[in-house]
C-alpha positions in Angstrom: -3.4 19.1 -21.5 -3.7 15.7 -23.2 -6.3 16.2 -25.8 -5.8 20.0 -25.7 -2.4 20.2 -27.3 -2.0 21.5 -30.9 -5.2 23.3 -31.7 -7.3 21.7 -28.9 -6.4 18.1 -29.8 -7.0 18.4 -33.6 -4.0 16.7 -35.3 -3.2 17.2 -39.0 -3.0 13.9 -40.9 0.4 13.0 -42.1 0.1 10.5 -45.0 3.4 11.7 -46.4 5.5 10.9 -43.3 8.7 10.0 -45.2 8.9 13.6 -46.5 8.8 15.1 -43.0 12.2 16.3 -41.6 13.8 13.8 -39.2 13.8 16.4 -36.4 10.1 16.8 -36.6 9.6 13.1 -36.7 11.7 12.7 -33.6 9.6 15.3 -31.8 6.4 13.6 -32.8 7.8 10.3 -31.5 8.7 11.8 -28.1 5.3 13.3 -27.8 3.6 10.0 -28.6 5.9 8.2 -26.2 4.9 10.7 -23.5 1.2 9.9 -24.1 1.9 6.1 -24.0 4.0 6.4 -20.9 1.2 8.4 -19.2 -1.3 5.7 -20.2 1.0 3.0 -18.9 1.4 4.5 -15.5 -2.1 6.1 -15.3 -0.7 9.6 -15.0 -3.2 12.4 -15.6 -0.8 15.3 -15.9 -1.8 17.9 -18.6 1.4 19.0 -20.3 2.4 21.4 -23.1 3.3 19.7 -26.4 6.2 21.9 -27.4 9.6 20.0 -27.8 11.1 21.8 -24.8 8.1 21.1 -22.6 8.1 17.5 -23.6 11.7 17.1 -22.6 11.1 18.9 -19.3 8.1 16.5 -18.8 10.3 13.5 -19.3 12.8 14.9 -16.7 9.9 15.7 -14.4 8.8 12.0 -14.4 12.3 10.6 -14.1 12.6 8.3 -11.1 15.5 10.4 -9.6 13.2 13.4 -9.4 10.5 11.4 -7.7 12.9 9.9 -5.2 14.3 13.4 -4.4 10.8 14.9 -3.7 9.9 12.0 -1.5 13.2 12.4 0.3 12.4 16.0 1.1 8.8 15.2 2.1 10.2 12.6 4.6 12.8 15.1 6.0 10.0 17.7 6.3 7.7 15.3 8.2 10.5 14.0 10.4 11.5 17.5 11.6 8.8 17.1 14.3 11.1 14.5 16.0 13.7 17.3 16.5 11.5 20.3 17.3 10.1 21.1 20.7 8.7 19.0 22.2 11.4 16.8 20.8 12.5 13.2 21.0 16.0 14.3 19.8 16.3 18.0 20.5 18.0 20.2 18.0 18.5 24.0 18.0 15.7 25.9 16.3 18.2 27.3 13.8 19.1 23.8 12.6 15.5 22.7 12.1 14.4 26.0 10.5 17.3 25.8 8.0 16.3 22.2 7.1 12.6 23.2 6.7 13.6 26.1 4.4 15.6 23.8 2.3 12.6 21.4 2.0 10.3 24.3 1.1 12.8 25.4 -1.6 12.8 21.9 -3.0 9.0 21.9 -3.0 8.9 25.3 -4.7 11.4 24.1 -7.3 9.3 21.0 -8.0 6.2 23.3 -8.4 8.1 25.6 -10.8 9.2 22.6 -12.8 5.6 21.5 -13.0 4.5 25.0 -14.1 7.0 24.8 -17.0 5.4 21.7 -18.5 1.8 22.5 -17.8 -0.4 25.1 -19.6 -0.7 28.2 -17.4 -4.5 28.2 -17.4 -4.5 24.6 -16.2 -1.8 25.2 -13.6 -3.6 28.1 -11.9 -6.9 26.2 -11.9 -5.4 23.2 -10.2 -6.3 23.2 -6.5 -3.3 21.0 -5.7 -0.8 23.7 -6.9 -2.7 26.4 -5.0 -2.6 24.3 -1.8 1.2 23.8 -2.1 1.9 27.5 -2.6 -0.4 28.6 0.2 1.2 26.1 2.6 4.7 27.2 1.6 3.8 30.9 2.3 2.0 30.1 5.6 5.0 28.0 6.8 7.4 30.8 6.1 5.2 33.3 7.9 5.0 30.9 10.9 8.7 30.4 10.9 9.4 34.1 10.9 6.9 34.8 13.7 8.0 31.9 15.8 11.7 32.7 15.4 11.2 36.3 16.2 9.3 35.5 19.4 11.8 32.9 20.4 14.6 35.5 20.0 12.9 37.5 22.8 12.2 34.4 24.9 8.4 34.4 24.2 7.0 30.9 23.7 4.5 30.5 20.8 2.8 27.7 18.9 4.2 26.3 15.6 0.8 25.9 14.1 2.1 25.4 10.5 3.5 22.0 11.4 0.1 20.4 11.1 0.1 21.6 7.4 3.2 19.5 6.5 1.2 16.5 5.2 -0.3 18.8 2.5 3.0 18.3 0.6 2.6 14.5 0.8 -1.0 14.7 -0.4 -0.8 17.3 -3.2 2.2 16.5 -5.3 1.2 14.5 -8.5 3.3 11.5 -7.3 0.8 10.9 -4.5 -2.3 10.5 -6.7 -3.1 7.2 -4.9 -3.4 9.0 -1.5 -5.4 11.8 -3.1 -7.8 9.2 -4.6 -8.4 7.7 -1.2 -9.1 11.2 0.2 -11.5 11.8 -2.6 -13.2 8.5 -1.8 -13.6 9.6 1.8 -14.9 13.1 0.7 -17.4 11.5 -1.6 -18.6 9.1 1.0 -19.1 11.7 3.7 -22.5 13.0 2.6 -24.1 9.5 2.9 -22.3 8.7 6.2 -23.3 12.1 7.6 -27.0 11.1 7.7 -26.2 7.8 9.5 -23.9 9.6 11.9 -26.5 12.2 12.7 -29.1 9.5 13.4 -26.5 7.7 15.5 -25.8 10.8 17.6 -29.5 11.4 17.9 -29.8 7.9 19.4 -27.0 8.6 21.8 -28.6 11.9 22.9 -32.0 10.1 23.5 -30.4 7.4 25.6 -28.4 10.1 27.5 -31.6 11.9 28.4 -33.1 8.6 29.5 -30.1 7.9 31.7 -30.2 11.4 33.2 -33.9 10.8 34.2 -33.4 7.2 35.3 -30.2 7.4 37.3 -29.6 11.1 38.0 -32.2 11.3 40.8 -31.1 8.2 42.6 -27.8 9.6 44.1 -25.7 6.7 42.8 -21.9 6.8 43.1 -19.1 5.5 40.9 -16.2 3.4 42.2 -14.2 6.6 42.8 -17.1 8.0 44.9 -18.2 10.5 42.2 -21.8 11.3 41.3 -23.2 8.8 38.7 -24.9 10.1 35.6 -25.9 13.5 36.8 -24.4 15.7 34.0 -25.8 15.4 30.5 -22.4 16.0 28.7 -20.6 13.4 30.9 -23.4 10.9 30.2 -23.2 11.5 26.5 -19.4 11.0 26.6 -19.7 7.8 28.6 -22.4 6.4 26.3 -20.3 7.3 23.2 -17.4 5.4 24.7 -19.7 2.5 25.5 -20.2 2.1 21.7 -16.5 1.2 21.5 -17.0 -1.2 24.5 -13.9 0.4 26.1 -15.8 1.1 29.3 -18.0 -1.9 29.4 -19.2 -3.2 31.9 -17.7 -0.6 34.3 -20.1 2.2 33.2 -23.1 -0.1 33.9 -22.1 -1.4 37.3 -23.4 1.3 39.6 -26.9 1.0 38.0 -26.7 -2.8 37.8 -25.7 -3.0 41.5 -28.8 -0.9 42.3 -31.2 -3.0 40.3 -30.6 -5.8 37.8 -33.5 -4.5 35.7 -31.4 -1.5 34.7 -29.1 -3.9 32.7 -31.9 -3.9 30.1 -31.2 -0.3 29.4 -27.5 -0.9 28.6 -28.2 -4.1 26.7 -30.7 -2.3 24.5 -28.3 0.6 24.0 -25.4 -1.8 23.0 -27.6 -3.7 20.5 -28.9 -0.6 18.8 -25.7 1.6 18.7 -22.8 -0.9 18.9 -24.1 -3.7 16.7 -26.7 -2.1 14.4 -25.4 1.4 13.8 -21.7 0.3 13.5 -22.8 -2.4 11.0 -24.8 0.2 9.1 -21.7 2.4 9.0 -19.6 -0.4 7.5 -22.4 -1.1 4.9 -22.7 2.5 3.9 -19.0 3.0 3.7 -18.4 -0.1 1.7 -21.3 0.6 -0.7 -20.2 4.2 -1.4 -16.5 3.4 -1.4 -17.0 0.8 -4.2 -19.3 3.1 -6.1 -16.8 6.0 -6.1 -13.9 3.6 -6.6 -15.5 2.4 -9.8 -16.0 6.0 -10.9 -12.3 6.8 -10.3 -11.0 3.6 -12.1 -13.4 4.1 -15.0 -12.0 7.7 -15.4 -8.5 6.2 -15.5 -9.6 3.7 -18.1 -11.1 6.3 -20.3 -8.2 8.7 -19.9 -5.8 5.9 -20.9 -7.8 5.2 -24.0 -7.8 8.9 -24.9 -4.0 9.1 -24.5 -3.4 6.1 -26.6 -5.7 7.5 -29.3 -3.6 10.8 -29.2 -0.4 8.8 -29.6 -1.8 6.9 -32.5 -3.0 10.1 -34.3 0.5 11.5 -34.0 2.2 8.6 -35.6 -0.4 7.2 -38.0 0.2 7.0 -41.8 -2.3 5.9 -44.4 -1.7 2.5 -45.9 -4.4 1.5 -48.4 -7.8 2.5 -46.9 -6.8 2.5 -43.2 -4.4 4.4 -40.9 -1.7 2.4 -39.2 1.7 2.8 -37.4 4.7 1.4 -39.2 6.7 -1.4 -37.6 9.8 0.8 -37.4 8.0 3.6 -35.6 6.2 1.1 -33.3 9.6 -0.3 -32.3 11.2 3.1 -31.7 8.2 4.1 -29.7 8.3 1.0 -27.5 12.1 1.5 -26.9 11.5 5.1 -25.8 8.7 4.2 -23.4 10.6 1.2 -22.0 14.3 1.7 -22.7 15.5 -1.5 -21.0 13.2 -3.9 -22.9 15.1 -6.8 -24.4 15.1 -7.5 -28.1 13.3 -10.9 -27.8 10.6 -9.3 -25.5 10.1 -6.4 -28.0 9.9 -8.9 -30.9 7.3 -10.9 -29.0 5.1 -7.9 -28.4 5.5 -6.9 -32.1 4.3 -10.3 -33.2 1.2 -9.9 -31.0 0.5 -6.4 -32.3 1.2 -7.2 -36.0 -0.7 -10.5 -36.2 -0.6 -10.7 -39.9 3.1 -9.8 -40.2 2.1 -6.9 -42.5 4.9 -4.6 -41.4 2.5 -2.2 -39.6 0.2 -2.1 -36.5 -3.4 -1.1 -36.9 -5.3 1.2 -34.5 -7.0 -1.5 -32.4 -3.7 -3.3 -31.7 -1.9 0.0 -31.1 -4.3 0.9 -28.4 -3.1 -2.2 -26.5 0.5 -1.1 -26.3 0.3 0.4 -22.8 -1.3 -2.8 -21.5 1.3 -5.0 -23.3 4.1 -3.0 -21.7 2.5 -3.3 -18.3 2.3 -7.1 -18.4 5.4 -8.7 -17.0 6.7 -11.2 -19.5 9.5 -13.2 -18.0 12.2 -14.6 -20.2 13.7 -17.9 -19.0 17.1 -19.2 -20.0 17.0 -22.9 -19.5 20.5 -24.2 -18.5 21.8 -27.5 -17.6 22.8 -28.4 -14.0 26.5 -27.7 -13.4 27.0 -31.3 -12.2 25.7 -32.5 -15.6 28.6 -30.7 -17.2 31.2 -31.7 -14.6 30.4 -35.3 -14.2 27.7 -36.3 -16.7 28.0 -40.0 -16.3 27.4 -39.8 -12.5 24.6 -37.3 -12.7 22.8 -39.3 -15.4 23.3 -42.6 -13.7 20.3 -44.7 -12.7 20.8 -44.0 -9.0 21.1 -40.3 -9.6 18.0 -40.2 -11.7 16.1 -42.1 -9.0 17.1 -39.5 -6.4 16.0 -36.7 -8.7 12.6 -38.4 -9.3 12.1 -38.8 -5.6 12.8 -35.1 -4.8 10.4 -34.0 -7.6 7.6 -36.4 -6.3 4.8 -35.0 -4.2 5.4 -37.6 -1.5 8.8 -35.9 -0.8 6.9 -32.7 0.1 4.4 -34.6 2.2 7.2 -36.4 4.2 8.7 -33.0 5.1 5.3 -31.6 6.0 5.0 -34.3 8.6 8.6 -33.6 9.8 7.8 -29.9 10.3 4.7 -30.8 12.4 6.6 -33.2 14.6 9.3 -30.6 15.0 6.6 -28.1 16.2 5.7 -30.5 18.9 9.3 -30.9 20.0 9.8 -27.1 20.1 6.9 -26.9 22.6 8.5 -29.4 24.9 11.2 -28.8 27.6 14.5 -28.5 25.7 16.5 -29.1 28.9 15.9 -32.8 28.5 18.7 -34.5 26.6 16.3 -36.4 24.3 14.6 -33.1 23.2 17.9 -31.3 22.8 19.4 -34.0 20.6 16.2 -34.2 18.5 16.8 -30.6 17.5 20.0 -31.6 15.8 18.2 -34.4 14.0 15.5 -32.1 12.6 18.2 -29.6 11.6 20.1 -32.3 9.7 16.9 -33.4 7.9 16.2 -29.8 6.8 19.8 -29.4 5.5 19.6 -32.7 3.6 16.3 -31.4 2.0 18.0 -28.2 0.8 21.0 -30.1 -0.5 18.8 -32.7 -2.4 16.9 -29.8 -4.0 20.1 -28.1 -5.1 21.3 -31.4 -6.5 18.0 -31.9 -8.4 17.4 -28.4 -9.6 19.8 -26.0 -11.3 21.1 -23.8 -8.4 20.7 -20.4 -10.2 17.2 -21.4 -11.2 16.4 -22.5 -7.6 17.5 -19.1 -6.3 16.1 -17.0 -9.1 14.8 -13.5 -8.5 11.2 -14.6 -8.5 11.7 -17.8 -6.4 10.6 -16.1 -3.2 9.5 -19.3 -1.4 12.9 -21.0 -2.1 14.8 -18.1 -0.6 12.4 -18.0 2.3 12.8 -21.7 3.0 16.6 -21.5 2.8 16.9 -18.4 5.0 14.7 -20.1 7.7 17.0 -23.2 7.7 20.1 -21.0 8.0 18.5 -19.1 10.9 17.7 -22.5 12.5 21.3 -23.6 12.1 22.6 -20.3 13.7 20.1 -20.7 16.5 21.0 -24.3 17.3 24.7 -23.7 17.2 24.3 -20.6 19.3 22.1 -22.4 21.8 24.7 -25.3 22.1 27.5 -22.7 22.6 25.6 -20.9 25.3 24.7 -24.1 27.2 28.3 -25.4 27.0 29.8 -22.1 28.3 29.0 -19.6 31.1 27.0 -17.2 29.0 23.9 -15.8 30.6 22.8 -13.0 28.2 19.1 -12.9 28.1 19.1 -11.0 24.8 21.1 -13.8 23.1 18.7 -16.4 24.5 15.7 -14.4 23.3 17.2 -14.3 19.8 17.9 -18.0 19.8 14.4 -18.8 20.8 12.9 -16.6 18.2 15.1 -18.1 15.4 14.1 -21.6 16.5 10.4 -20.8 16.4 10.8 -19.1 13.0 11.6 -22.6 11.6 7.8 -23.4 11.9 7.1 -20.8 9.2 8.2 -23.4 6.8 4.6 -24.7 7.1 3.6 -21.7 5.0 5.8 -22.9 2.2 4.5 -26.5 2.3 0.7 -25.9 2.5 -0.6 -24.5 -0.8 -3.6 -22.8 0.8 -1.3 -20.9 3.2 0.8 -19.8 0.3 -2.3 -18.6 -1.6 -3.3 -16.4 1.4 0.2 -15.0 1.8 0.6 -14.3 -1.9 -2.7 -12.5 -1.9 -1.5 -10.4 1.0 1.7 -9.7 -0.9 -0.5 -8.8 -3.9 -2.5 -6.2 -2.1 0.5 -5.0 -0.1 1.5 -2.1 -2.3 -2.0 -0.7 -2.2 -2.2 -1.1 1.5 0.7 1.3 1.7 -1.7 3.9 0.2 -3.8 3.5 3.3 -0.6 3.6 5.4 0.0 7.0 3.9 -3.5 8.1 4.7 -3.2 6.9 8.3 0.2 8.7 8.5 -1.4 11.9 7.4 -4.2 11.7 10.0 -1.9 10.5 12.8 0.6 13.3 12.0 -2.0 16.1 12.1 -3.6 14.8 15.4 -0.1 14.2 16.9 0.9 17.8 16.2 -2.3 19.1 17.7 -2.0 16.8 20.6 1.6 17.9 21.3 0.6 21.6 21.2 -2.4 20.9 23.5 -1.0 18.4 26.0 2.8 18.6 26.0 4.3 18.8 29.5 0.9 18.0 31.2 1.9 14.3 31.9 5.4 13.1 32.7 6.9 9.6 33.0 9.1 8.8 36.0 11.4 5.8 36.4 9.6 3.0 38.3 12.2 3.3 41.1 11.0 6.8 41.9 8.6 6.9 44.9 8.1 10.6 45.3 4.5 11.9 45.5 5.1 13.7 42.1 5.9 10.4 40.4 2.7 8.8 41.8 0.6 11.3 39.9 2.6 11.5 36.6 4.0 14.9 37.6 0.6 16.6 37.7 -1.5 17.0 41.0 -4.7 17.1 38.9 -4.3 13.3 38.4 -4.4 12.6 42.1 -6.7 9.6 42.7 -7.4 9.1 39.0 -7.5 5.8 37.2 -4.9 7.3 34.8 -2.3 7.7 37.6 -3.4 4.6 39.5 -2.8 2.3 36.4 0.6 4.0 35.7 -0.4 5.4 32.3 2.2 8.2 32.7 4.2 7.1 29.6 1.1 7.6 27.5 1.8 11.3 26.8 2.2 13.9 24.0 5.7 15.0 25.0 7.2 14.0 21.6 6.1 12.7 18.2 6.9 9.1 18.9 4.9 9.0 22.2 2.1 10.8 20.5 1.9 8.2 17.8 1.8 5.4 20.4 -1.1 7.1 22.2 -3.0 7.5 18.9 -2.4 3.8 18.2 -3.9 2.9 21.6 -6.8 5.1 20.8 -7.3 3.4 17.5 -7.5 0.0 19.3 -10.1 1.9 21.6 -9.2 -0.2 24.6 -9.3 2.1 27.7 -10.3 5.0 25.4 -12.3 6.6 28.3 -9.3 6.3 30.7 -6.9 8.1 28.3 -9.4 10.8 27.4 -10.4 11.3 31.0 -6.8 11.6 32.2 -5.9 14.4 29.7 -9.3 16.1 30.4 -8.3 16.3 34.1 -5.0 18.0 33.3 -6.5 20.5 30.8 -10.2 20.9 30.5 -13.3 18.6 29.9 -13.5 20.0 26.4 -10.3 18.1 25.6 -12.5 15.0 25.2 -13.7 16.4 21.9 -10.1 15.9 20.6 -10.4 12.2 21.4 -13.9 11.8 20.1 -12.9 13.5 16.8 -10.0 11.2 16.4 -12.2 8.2 17.0 -14.8 9.4 14.4 -12.1 10.1 11.8 -9.9 7.1 12.2 -12.0 4.3 13.7 -15.4 5.0 12.2 -14.3 6.4 8.8 -10.8 5.3 7.8 -10.9 1.8 9.4 -14.2 1.1 7.8 -12.9 2.2 4.4 -9.8 0.1 5.0 -12.1 -2.9 5.6 -14.0 -2.1 2.5 -10.8 -2.0 0.5 -9.6 -5.3 1.9 -12.9 -7.0 1.0 -12.8 -5.6 -2.5 -9.1 -6.5 -3.0 -9.6 -10.1 -1.8 -12.6 -10.5 -4.0 -10.7 -9.2 -7.0 -7.5 -11.1 -6.3 -9.3 -14.4 -5.8 -11.8 -14.2 -8.7 -10.3 -12.1 -11.5 -9.0 -14.2 -14.4 -6.2 -13.1 -16.8 -7.0 -10.3 -19.2 -7.6 -10.6 -22.9 -4.2 -9.0 -23.5 -2.4 -11.6 -21.3 -4.3 -14.4 -23.1 -3.1 -13.0 -26.4 0.5 -12.9 -25.2 0.3 -16.5 -23.9 -1.3 -17.6 -27.2 1.5 -16.0 -29.2 4.1 -17.5 -26.9 2.7 -21.0 -27.5 2.4 -20.4 -31.3 6.1 -19.5 -31.4 7.0 -22.6 -29.5 8.7 -20.8 -26.7 6.1 -21.1 -24.0 6.6 -22.4 -20.5 3.5 -23.3 -18.4 3.1 -21.8 -14.9 3.1 -25.2 -13.3 6.5 -25.9 -14.8 7.9 -23.1 -12.8 7.0 -24.7 -9.5 9.9 -25.8 -7.3 12.3 -23.4 -9.1 13.1 -25.5 -12.2 13.8 -22.5 -14.4 15.7 -19.3 -14.1 14.3 -15.8 -14.6 16.9 -14.1 -16.8 15.3 -11.5 -19.1 18.6 -10.2 -20.5 20.5 -13.5 -20.7 19.9 -13.7 -24.5 19.4 -10.6 -26.6 18.9 -12.3 -29.9 15.7 -11.5 -31.8 13.4 -13.8 -33.7 14.8 -14.7 -37.1 13.4 -16.7 -39.9 9.8 -17.4 -40.9 9.1 -20.9 -39.7 9.0 -22.4 -36.2 12.3 -24.2 -36.4 14.2 -21.0 -37.2 12.5 -19.2 -34.4 13.4 -21.8 -31.9 17.0 -22.0 -33.2 17.3 -18.2 -32.9 16.2 -18.2 -29.3 18.9 -20.8 -28.3 17.1 -21.9 -25.1 15.3 -18.7 -24.3 11.7 -19.3 -23.3 8.9 -17.0 -22.1 6.0 -17.0 -19.6 3.6 -14.5 -18.1 4.8 -13.6 -14.6 2.7 -15.0 -11.8 -0.5 -13.1 -10.9 0.8 -12.5 -7.4 3.0 -9.7 -8.9 0.1 -7.7 -10.2 -1.2 -4.8 -8.1 -4.8 -4.5 -7.0 -5.1 -1.2 -8.9 -4.2 -3.1 -12.1 -6.7 -5.8 -11.3 -9.5 -3.3 -10.6 -8.7 -1.3 -13.7 -8.7 -4.6 -15.7 -12.1 -5.5 -14.2 -13.7 -2.1 -15.1 -12.0 -1.8 -18.5 -13.7 -5.0 -19.6 -16.9 -3.0 -19.7 -15.4 -0.7 -22.4 -15.7 -2.2 -25.9 -12.5 -2.0 -28.0 -14.3 0.3 -30.5 -15.4 2.7 -27.9 -13.2 5.8 -27.9 -15.0 7.0 -24.8 -16.3 10.5 -24.0 -14.4 13.7 -24.5 -11.7 14.7 -22.0 -13.9 17.2 -20.2 -16.7 14.7 -20.0 -14.3 12.1 -18.5 -13.0 14.5 -15.8 -16.6 15.3 -14.9 -17.9 11.8 -14.7 -20.0 11.1 -11.6 -21.2 7.8 -10.1 -24.7 8.6 -11.3 -23.3 8.3 -14.9 -22.1 4.8 -14.1 -24.9 3.5 -11.9 -28.5 3.7 -13.0 -30.8 6.1 -11.1 -33.6 3.5 -11.1 -31.8 0.1 -10.8 -33.6 -3.0 -11.8 -32.7 -6.5 -10.8 -31.1 -7.1 -14.2 -28.7 -4.1 -14.2 -28.0 -4.6 -10.5 -26.8 -8.1 -11.2 
């Protein structure tokens, strides 16, 4: 365990490092690099500190191992597509062999983890126990199911619902686990609100029973209206989602308009007030527990960096430091592909006084320095300047370049895009409109050519020039669409699919508005920024969907069947089940909404998430099974719509607040300051319009000489800048925000105290206005 290695974290001081054997020094360097790497990637994996365990730990964290385990997780989850009820049926033997292979890979990964982790820690870790229990239960289920199938007895593959356990519990999925922990920690506070909400539904259900049950009212289908308390409670619960509004109200409203006051009062209290309170409680608790999680990560990172420093430190004068040579070797181990100029830049920041060593405070910033993307830019001349310098540098050529760089050039093309949008909406069969398409396309091609004439082509299409690539691809798509459209109109083609593609490609041209309007770009880049973390919630939704889909397939498979619209048999009219005769489910042709395979199940669950016609879907499956089946749909709504969707909204709110408001960290500021001091800085605004090229490895020369002139000469045109903020993840932004509350001198609590931190340790029990602010 970090902090628990080598006599429970007590390191012997090594002021006489030069006398140590080289092998021992290499081992210490690998151990320190493991701590720094864990701090860099926010890993909290306790590992043994023996040389063999450290090498196994490096192999455990290698990207190939992580890709392999995710591959087997995907294969294991996708087996539901091939098992009965299957979208693509395969023999049971084939799917069982594939599942056994996946379980073998999971067990091998677990054994590998056990080899690098202290035994006491391994057996106390709930994640490892969950994985082992799931493997055993799956094997038992496979044996039982296979044996029964051999004698033609159908049984249930109940262990399939446990497959997401592997996705959740492997160390690589710590983001998904953190989200589940946030949900678990939020549940107690939500529970009280939910109980109060259900009490309100029950009170209104009793009122409805007494108000309407004795008046012999009928529904549209001719059934008794509000005479059963359980049916009333279900209808009123669905009314909270507005999925059955105003249908559920109409029998009472038709009897007397005064009864509308009952439903209006119910909707105000339960739909608007309680649902808003749910969001408020979820957001408040989510943020509180998120801060607890991130603060733990920040303290753990600090502890790991202190461990690394204690391993490598030597005494120089009155203070302990890390030598420049050791610091360089450490950085190269942690980030093997770092270029020499980049490494030298980081060393200049860490060793500010050029003393030949790095002190403790600067060493603790190493993980943050390695996390910040410093882009090296190799400024090159335009090829035309080399091929025909007199023409390219002529007064006419320079005038064209100044025009392209001017803001008015952008404004002119903004107007052209808007006019083009109007023409796309008009009837293209008219010759004038059709010819105008060629004019607009020509103008767009001229724009691209002028930009390539003005800016160095490799810089314009650099790896980070997303918007230039986007713009060019849109123009190429528009050219393809226009040529294809002209070809189709001149020939005898009548393929509707080709025409659909042509129309879509033409409309995509309007996406260039996003490139041109800065505010649009800001919103899109913010969405790109939070995109990786949104995938975490995608994994969470996948887990919940998968479990409910497996349960749904076991409960409802074969109860509803879809028939081709040309079928007019009585069986086709009732979705293959006589129980649906006369039901709204069959009348509205919802037969394709079934649980007969994994893909269909996911589509039904997506429709339930939207909650439109929630009651119709739930009622249909209740008719073909039992009224208790409605509990399945209510449970799904509570888990997904009330809980997960609200947490997702809370996350989006927090992410947008952070992405819009958070400034650059002190570490980034230090890097930028050093870049400017060395005279090799490029401002962010100079990167606009693709003037420079991102090419980190173009020059591998280091800094040489002591004065600025020698430094600049050594770089030979290589410049640096901090990568745009849009490439930083929300997790990094949140951690930066909460790390700012930790002073540089604060080494934080002990490891056990960090792991046992609770929100009450972060938030005051009796908050005042000052500490709340």
